Kinemage of the C-alpha trace (Angstrom):
@kinemage 1
@onewidth
@group {chain A} dominant
@subgroup {mainchain}
@vectorlist {calphas} color= white
{ca met a 1} P 290.770 232.519 115.146
{ca leu a 2} L 291.762 235.433 117.455
{ca lys a 3} L 288.601 237.295 116.841
{ca leu a 4} L 286.633 234.073 117.660
{ca cys a 5} L 288.616 233.675 120.919
{ca arg a 6} L 287.945 237.279 121.672
{ca arg a 7} L 284.105 236.846 121.092
{ca leu a 8} L 283.982 233.812 123.174
{ca val a 9} L 285.680 235.539 126.000
{ca gly a 10} L 283.295 238.415 125.650
{ca val a 11} L 280.322 236.139 125.875
{ca val a 12} L 281.677 234.366 129.024
{ca val a 13} L 282.481 237.806 130.646
{ca asn a 14} L 278.871 239.001 129.976
{ca phe a 15} L 277.444 235.981 131.272
{ca leu a 16} L 279.585 236.302 134.517
{ca asp a 17} L 278.394 239.852 134.625
{ca leu a 18} L 274.931 238.905 134.802
{ca leu a 19} L 275.315 236.040 137.334
{ca thr a 20} L 277.404 238.079 139.756
{ca arg a 21} L 275.743 241.474 139.660
{ca pro a 22} L 275.438 243.022 143.153
{ca gln a 23} L 272.155 244.857 144.674
{ca pro a 24} L 271.985 248.318 143.375
{ca ile a 25} L 271.986 251.041 145.913
{ca gln a 26} L 268.371 252.220 146.493
{ca arg a 27} L 268.291 255.964 145.840
{ca ser a 28} L 265.671 258.323 146.561
{ca glu a 29} L 264.480 260.974 144.125
{ca gln a 30} L 266.335 263.723 146.154
{ca glu a 31} L 269.563 261.826 145.948
{ca arg a 32} L 269.038 261.268 142.190
{ca lys a 33} L 268.497 265.054 141.785
{ca leu a 34} L 271.535 265.784 144.018
{ca phe a 35} L 273.932 263.608 141.963
{ca ala a 36} L 272.538 264.647 138.544
{ca gln a 37} L 274.930 267.542 137.981
{ca glu a 38} L 277.964 265.567 138.861
{ca val a 39} L 276.852 262.546 136.909
{ca lys a 40} L 276.515 264.692 133.688
{ca arg a 41} L 280.238 265.377 133.852
{ca leu a 42} L 281.186 261.814 133.762
{ca arg a 43} L 281.455 259.203 130.984
{ca val a 44} L 282.600 255.745 131.016
{ca tyr a 45} L 284.436 254.568 127.809
{ca asp a 46} L 284.246 250.734 127.534
{ca tyr a 47} L 282.872 247.833 125.672
{ca arg a 48} L 280.744 244.966 126.544
{ca gly a 49} L 282.651 241.881 127.046
{ca cys a 50} L 285.964 243.562 128.124
{ca pro a 51} L 287.447 241.299 130.817
{ca thr a 52} L 289.250 244.103 132.688
{ca ser a 53} L 286.012 245.996 133.031
{ca leu a 54} L 284.085 243.378 134.774
{ca lys a 55} L 284.434 244.786 138.332
{ca leu a 56} L 283.793 248.282 137.101
{ca arg a 57} L 280.521 247.393 135.357
{ca gln a 58} L 279.305 245.639 138.649
{ca ala a 59} L 280.394 248.818 140.665
{ca leu a 60} L 278.430 251.048 138.299
{ca tyr a 61} L 275.496 248.756 138.667
{ca arg a 62} L 275.677 248.790 142.387
{ca leu a 63} L 276.142 252.408 142.561
{ca asn a 64} L 272.930 253.122 140.517
{ca val a 65} L 273.652 256.656 139.415
{ca gly a 66} L 273.309 256.551 135.527
{ca ile a 67} L 276.639 257.524 134.237
{ca gln a 68} L 276.659 257.654 130.332
{ca tyr a 69} L 278.198 254.673 128.942
{ca cys a 70} L 280.258 255.111 125.659
{ca asp a 71} L 280.555 251.831 123.871
{ca ile a 72} L 284.013 252.183 121.808
{ca arg a 73} L 283.092 249.353 119.664
{ca lys a 74} L 279.935 250.841 118.253
{ca cys a 75} L 280.787 254.503 117.883
{ca gln a 76} L 283.719 256.030 115.939
{ca ile a 77} L 283.487 259.333 118.134
{ca tyr a 78} L 284.206 257.466 121.165
{ca gln a 79} L 287.191 255.783 119.529
{ca asp a 80} L 288.556 258.909 118.312
{ca asp a 81} L 288.448 260.568 121.790
{ca leu a 82} L 290.343 257.662 123.100
{ca leu a 83} L 292.892 257.761 120.298
{ca ser a 84} L 293.419 261.402 120.759
{ca gln a 85} L 293.941 261.064 124.527
{ca phe a 86} L 295.968 257.703 124.587
{ca gly a 87} L 297.233 257.076 120.994
{ca arg a 88} L 295.340 253.644 121.181
{ca leu a 89} L 291.960 252.157 122.059
{ca his a 90} L 292.044 251.559 125.911
{ca ala a 91} L 289.250 250.365 128.076
{ca pro a 92} L 287.855 251.042 130.635
{ca cys a 93} L 288.432 254.797 130.891
{ca leu a 94} L 286.539 257.387 132.895
{ca arg a 95} L 286.171 260.961 131.402
{ca ile a 96} L 285.663 263.762 133.980
{ca glu a 97} L 284.815 267.190 132.725
{ca his a 98} L 285.659 270.003 134.940
{ca asn a 99} L 284.873 273.677 134.271
{ca asp a 100} L 287.495 274.183 131.326
{ca ser a 101} L 289.419 270.926 131.521
{ca val a 102} L 289.020 267.199 131.098
{ca gln a 103} L 290.508 264.540 133.239
{ca trp a 104} L 290.996 260.964 132.378
{ca leu a 105} L 291.193 257.725 134.539
{ca asp a 106} L 292.275 254.639 132.942
{ca asp a 107} L 292.804 252.100 135.769
{ca pro a 108} L 289.651 250.276 136.817
{ca ala a 109} L 290.605 250.380 140.414
{ca gln a 110} L 291.083 254.072 140.368
{ca ile a 111} L 287.817 254.559 138.560
{ca ile a 112} L 285.854 252.511 141.086
{ca gln a 113} L 287.554 254.413 143.878
{ca tyr a 114} L 286.669 257.629 142.422
{ca leu a 115} L 283.054 256.737 141.838
{ca ser a 116} L 282.721 255.173 145.186
{ca gln a 117} L 283.959 258.226 147.122
{ca arg a 118} L 281.266 260.294 145.378
{ca phe a 119} L 278.416 258.052 145.060
{ca asp a 120} L 278.655 255.259 147.924
{ca pro a 121} L 277.189 256.262 151.049
{ca val a 122} L 279.299 253.816 153.014
{ca ala a 123} L 282.547 255.043 151.317
{ca arg a 124} L 281.585 258.637 151.874
{ca gln a 125} L 280.895 258.036 155.589
{ca asp a 126} L 284.204 256.360 156.024
{ca ala a 127} L 286.048 259.297 154.371
{ca leu a 128} L 284.322 261.669 156.805
{ca ala a 129} L 285.236 259.569 159.800
């Protein structure tokens, strides 16, 4: 019964995601190339239908930068990554690879703020002002 409720919530969340998607930021080829190196260092660990991830998925769609999406329900390797980091499956999470280290963000608001500061032209202008 619990699985059925979770699936139903997932279907509703996915439907809401489709209905409420924002317009993606239009990016030039030059912008895409500029962001390519930074985007390679990022991975979003999540699963479709996660209610706490709705705002994050909308932000990712709006930012239009092609960050790798790791579905933790479909791939054991992604599950193992999260289990080794947090001791439980936890979504959404952002994995940020630095030179020799890895940083994790596991709060959707922090993830959105981090990504907006790097990839949203309006947020970057506000930060410079």
